[in-house]
N, C-alpha and C positions, 0 to 999 in steps of 0.2 A: 911721418910712417917710415921707419926703416925700409929700404928696397930689398935686403936679403932676410930670410927669416927661415929658421930652423924649427923641426919638431916641439922641442921644448918650448920655445916663444909660441908656437902655435896653442899647443896645450895650456898655456898659461892664459893667452887670449881667451880661448874656450872657457875654461874655468870661472876665469873672472866675470864672463858672459852669462853662465849657468848661474852664478852666484846673483847677479844684478838682475836678470830676468824673474829667479825663483823669488826673491825678495819682493818684488813688485809684483808679482803675481799672488805671492801668499795675501799680501794685502788687500788685494782685488776680492780672493777667493772668500777670505773670513766674513767680508761683509756683503756677501750673497751675490755679486756682480757676476754678468755672464762670462765676461772675458777674465778669467780666472788664471790659474798657475799655467795651466798649459798652454793657452794662448798668449800670454804674457812673453813665456820663456821661448816659444817657438818665434815669436816677432824678433824676440831680442837676438837668439841663433842666428835667424835669417839674415838680417842686419850684419852681425859679425863676421859670418861666412861668406858674404858678398865681398867685405873687406879684403878678408884673408885670401881670397880668390884673387883678386886685383894684386895683390902683394905677390901672390906666387906667380902668376902671369905675367909679371913685370918684365919684359926683356931687358936684362941687365949685360949682355955679353958685349964686350968691346966699349963698354961707357962709362963713365964717371959719375960721380953723384952730383955734381953740379948740372948734368944733362937733364936731368928729371924736372928742372924747374919750370920747364915749358910745357910739362903736360897740364893737361886739364882735370886735375885731381877730384874735383866737385862735381862731377858729370855723373860718377855712379850713386854717391850720397844723395844728389839732387832728385835723381829719380826714384829710389827708394823711398826717399819722403813723400813724395808726389803718391805714390802707390800707394803708401799706407794713408793717405786720406780718404781712399774707399773702405778701408778697413773701419777706420776712425768714424765714417760715416754711418756705417751700419751699427755702430754701437750706440749712438744717438738715437732717443725715442721722443717723440713730440706726441702729448696726449693733452689736447685742449690748452691751457695755458701752463702746463705742466712740460719741463724738460729733462729727462732721464739719460744718463749715459756720458756726460760732459768730460766729468773727470776719468772714465774709464778710457774714453777716447783719448784724451791728453794722456793719460799713464802708458798707452801704447805706444803714441810719438813718440815720449821721452824713452819708453823702452828701446826704441829703434835706434833714437839717438845714442843712447848706452853702447848699443851693440855696435854702431859705426866706430866709438870711441874705442872699444876693447879690441875690434877686428884690426881697426887701422895702427894699433899702436899705441895710442895715446892712453897707458893704463892709469898714470895718476889723474887726468881728467875726468875720466869716467868713473874711478873709484870715489873722487870729490861730489860727481855730479849725482851717483847714487847716493851717498849720506843726505846730500840736501833733498834731493826726492823723497826721501823715507820720511825726512823731518815734516816736510811739505803736507807728505800725506797723513802720517799719523800726528804730526804735532799739530799743525793746524784745525786739523778735526776735531782733535780734543778741544781747542780754544774755542773754536766754533759753536760747540755745544755748551759753552758757558757763557755765550752771549745771545741777547736777546736779537730777534729777527722779525721783519715783517711777516705777519701772517694775513691769510685771506680766507673768508667762508662765506656761504651763501647761507641766509635765513629765508626760510618758506614757513609763512602761516595763512591758515584758512579760519576766517572769523565769520560769524555770525554778525546781522546786524546792531545785537545789542553787547557785543565782545567790545574789546578795546580799541581806541580811535589809534588812527596813525601817530599821532602825537604821544599815545600813551606808549605803544611800542617803541619808538624812538626813546622815549625817556628810559625805558629799561634796557636800553642799548647803551647810551651815552653814561647812565651811572654805573654801568659794570666798566667802563673804560672803552668802550668800542666806538671807533668812527666809521660813520655811515657813508656809503657810496651811493651807487645807482640804486632807484628802487623802480619797481615793476608791479602793476596791480592788475586784475583781471576780476569783472564781478559775473556773479551767478546770479540771474533774474529770477527764476523759480523760488529759490531759498532766500532769496537776498543775502546771500552770503558774497565774500569776497577774499581773494588769495592776494597776499603780500608776497613780492620776491625781493629781499634786500641784500646788496652785498656791504659785508662789512671788513673793517680792517683795525689791526692792534699789534701788539708787539709782546712775542711771547719766547721763551725758550724751547729749542726745538723738540726736548723730549717732554712737553707739555701738549700732548695732544688729546686730552678730554675735552668733552663739552663742557662751556661755561655753566655756572653754577645757577645763573639766572633763568635757563631753560624752565627749569623745574617749576618756579615760581610762575611764569609767563603759562606754561601749558594748565596751569590751575586755574588761571582767571577764567570766570564766565563768559561764555561765549567763544572760547577757542576750539575750535573742532581739530585741528591737526597742527603739528609743528616739526619742520625738519630743519636740519642743521648739516651742512655739508662742506667738508673743508675744500677750499682751492688749491693749497699747495700742501 
């Protein structure tokens, strides 16, 4: 970080900060995430402005460039990154087994690092990090959509006594390529019905969110009163 800067240098740093924060924010906004372009841009600008302020407040009267090697230059960046943890934690939401907002929180933290780079004058490093970050957000998302992932769902079936047996229900699932997890069963004595709750696992593409075809055949079996299929992720 150069210890003397003028307004042209400050303007360049702020311009690159705005470009970096704006591009990252656009990626979050177009995918409907809460921390969009305004949040990401403000985070990036705040980090950049903090480093510029350090540069401007650095006392240089009567000192040589070598005298600044004893300064703890990492104290402010570490404080900023620690404070970003609160904002990042607010972007993460956990609902049951689902966790949302991890990538948004990581993007905000990454935007902070970009702001520190541009504000501190490491323009080349910041530019390279920006390109890498955009490739990670866009390129890997494209690749993830084209790879099968582990999926989970819960199958709920209410059956009369003359309905399919547990083994027949399991056969439907196995024949369709699903792996069975935990089972739960409850009995209703007055009408001799029973309710099954089965956790199932399989691999599928992220865009494939349709209920499986075997559900149509299973619900038409004699003795099947009700059928529920709930995705777990």
